[in-house]
C-alpha positions in Angstrom: 117.4 112.7 108.7 114.8 109.8 108.7 113.8 108.7 105.2 110.2 108.0 104.3 111.1 104.3 104.2 111.8 104.4 108.0 108.5 106.0 108.9 106.4 104.1 111.5 103.9 101.7 110.1 100.7 102.5 111.9 97.2 101.7 110.8 94.4 104.2 111.1 91.2 102.7 112.7 88.2 104.5 114.0 88.7 106.1 117.4 86.5 103.5 119.1 87.2 100.7 121.7 88.5 97.5 120.2 88.0 94.1 121.8 91.1 92.5 123.2 91.1 89.9 120.4 91.0 92.6 117.8 94.0 94.5 119.4 96.0 91.3 119.5 95.3 90.4 115.9 96.2 93.9 114.8 99.4 94.1 116.8 100.6 90.7 115.6 99.7 91.4 112.0 101.5 94.7 111.9 104.6 93.4 113.7 104.9 90.8 111.0 104.4 93.3 108.2 107.0 95.6 109.8 109.6 92.8 110.0 108.8 91.7 106.4 109.1 95.3 105.2 112.7 95.7 106.1 114.0 92.9 103.9 111.3 93.5 101.3 112.3 97.1 100.7 116.0 96.1 100.2 115.0 93.4 97.7 112.6 95.8 95.9 115.5 98.2 95.4 117.5 95.4 93.7 114.5 94.7 91.4 114.2 98.4 90.4 111.1 99.2 92.5 111.2 101.5 95.4 108.1 101.8 97.7 107.3 103.7 100.9 104.9 101.0 101.8 105.6 97.4 102.7 107.1 95.7 99.6 106.6 92.0 98.8 110.1 90.3 98.6 109.4 88.0 95.7 106.4 89.6 94.0 104.2 86.5 94.5 101.0 85.9 92.5 98.1 87.6 94.1 95.6 85.1 95.4 92.9 84.5 92.8 89.2 85.1 93.7 85.9 85.3 91.9 83.3 87.7 93.4 80.2 89.6 92.2 80.9 93.2 91.1 78.5 96.1 91.8 76.8 95.5 88.4 76.0 92.0 89.3 78.6 90.4 87.1 81.0 87.6 88.3 84.5 89.0 88.2 87.8 87.2 88.8 91.0 88.9 89.8 92.6 87.6 86.5 90.1 89.7 84.6 92.2 92.7 85.7 95.5 91.5 84.4 97.0 94.1 82.1 95.9 96.9 84.4 97.1 97.8 87.9 94.9 97.0 90.9 94.6 98.1 94.5 92.5 95.7 96.6 91.0 97.3 99.7 88.7 95.5 102.2 86.0 97.3 103.9 82.2 97.8 104.2 79.7 100.5 103.1 78.5 101.3 106.7 82.1 102.0 107.8 81.9 105.4 109.7 85.3 106.8 108.6 88.2 104.6 107.6 86.6 103.2 104.4 85.1 106.4 103.0 88.2 108.5 103.8 90.6 106.0 102.4 88.6 105.4 99.2 88.0 109.1 98.7 91.8 109.8 99.2 92.8 107.1 96.7 90.2 108.4 94.1 91.4 112.0 94.6 95.0 111.0 94.1 94.2 109.0 90.9 92.1 111.8 89.5 94.9 114.4 90.2 97.4 112.0 88.6 95.2 111.5 85.6 95.1 107.7 86.2 91.8 106.4 84.9 90.2 103.0 85.5 91.7 101.6 82.4 95.1 101.9 84.1 94.2 101.2 87.7 91.1 99.8 89.4 90.5 100.0 93.2 88.8 96.7 94.0 86.7 97.4 97.1 85.9 94.0 98.6 83.2 93.9 101.2 83.8 92.3 104.6 80.1 92.6 105.4 78.3 90.8 102.5 75.2 90.3 104.6 74.6 94.1 104.2 76.7 94.9 101.1 74.5 93.8 98.2 75.7 94.6 94.7 73.2 97.5 94.6 74.5 98.9 97.9 78.1 98.6 96.7 77.2 100.2 93.4 75.7 103.3 95.0 78.6 103.6 97.4 81.4 103.1 94.8 79.8 105.4 92.2 79.5 108.2 94.8 83.2 108.1 95.3 84.5 107.9 91.7 85.1 105.9 88.5 88.2 104.0 89.7 86.3 102.2 92.5 84.7 98.8 91.8 82.6 97.2 94.6 82.9 93.4 95.0 80.8 91.2 97.2 79.7 87.6 97.5 78.4 85.0 100.0 79.8 84.9 103.5 81.9 81.8 102.6 83.3 83.4 99.5 84.3 86.6 101.4 85.8 84.6 104.2 87.9 82.6 101.7 89.2 85.8 100.1 90.0 87.4 103.4 91.9 84.3 104.6 93.9 84.2 101.3 95.0 87.9 101.9 95.5 87.6 105.6 92.7 90.1 106.3 90.6 90.3 109.5 87.3 91.9 110.4 86.5 92.0 114.1 83.1 93.1 115.5 83.5 96.1 117.9 81.3 98.7 119.6 81.3 101.7 117.3 80.0 105.2 117.5 76.9 105.8 119.7 77.1 102.2 120.9 76.4 100.7 117.5 78.1 97.6 116.4 80.8 98.1 113.7 83.8 96.2 112.3 87.4 96.8 112.9 89.2 95.6 109.8 92.5 95.5 108.0 92.8 99.0 106.4 95.7 98.4 104.0 95.6 98.5 100.2 97.2 95.5 98.4 99.0 96.8 95.3 98.9 94.3 92.3 100.9 94.9 89.1 99.7 94.3 85.6 100.9 90.7 85.7 98.8 89.9 88.7 101.6 90.0 91.2 101.5 91.4 94.7 104.1 94.2 94.9 103.3 96.4 97.9 101.1 97.0 100.8 100.1 100.7 100.7 99.5 102.4 104.0 96.7 104.9 103.2 97.1 106.7 106.5 100.4 108.1 105.2 100.5 111.5 103.6 99.0 112.0 100.2 102.5 112.6 98.8 103.8 109.2 100.0 100.7 107.3 98.9 100.8 109.0 95.5 104.5 108.0 95.1 103.7 104.4 95.7 100.7 104.5 93.3 102.9 106.0 90.6 105.7 103.4 91.3 103.2 100.6 91.0 101.6 101.9 87.8 105.0 102.4 86.3 106.2 98.8 86.9 106.9 96.7 83.8 105.3 93.3 83.4 
């Protein structure tokens, strides 16, 4: 029987036409993640961590960044050391992937009684021209207490996206409106600020919850 670790690694994007460039970027990126995931999982077993998602082989330090949170305060990733973090890139006008993913993560955290003092979902905007701190605050607070919106200037956001290997590609969305196809994975960071796993939110709630619990349970 196929184990959860052998499941296909697909990414859920809105059911809208992507440009050829976006499809190439997505295909190449996921192929690399799938190849990395095989050896990464084996090594994570040796280190006492077992993930359904794509584990990082050597638990490298998560790329540092400094962005403005939804309360208008400058926040660095290092501010969250001592707690677990999930970094998710998206935008407030996203028609389905972002709200569905964030709501799913918040629901799982609420059901697992994991509060923001244990795990924060850092929602980094890929559309800072639209996503002001006020817009991010309204959006994040409507979802739940674990969600913290982060935004910045275009150059600041581009720098963070490059550091995490994230893309955002303009596309034609619902009803002919322009939207963004973007990397819809959650970067799992442990309490010591190390990248441990790429969580695939499109997987079942049970699988995502297992990875969250594993991440929260890791020792420094």
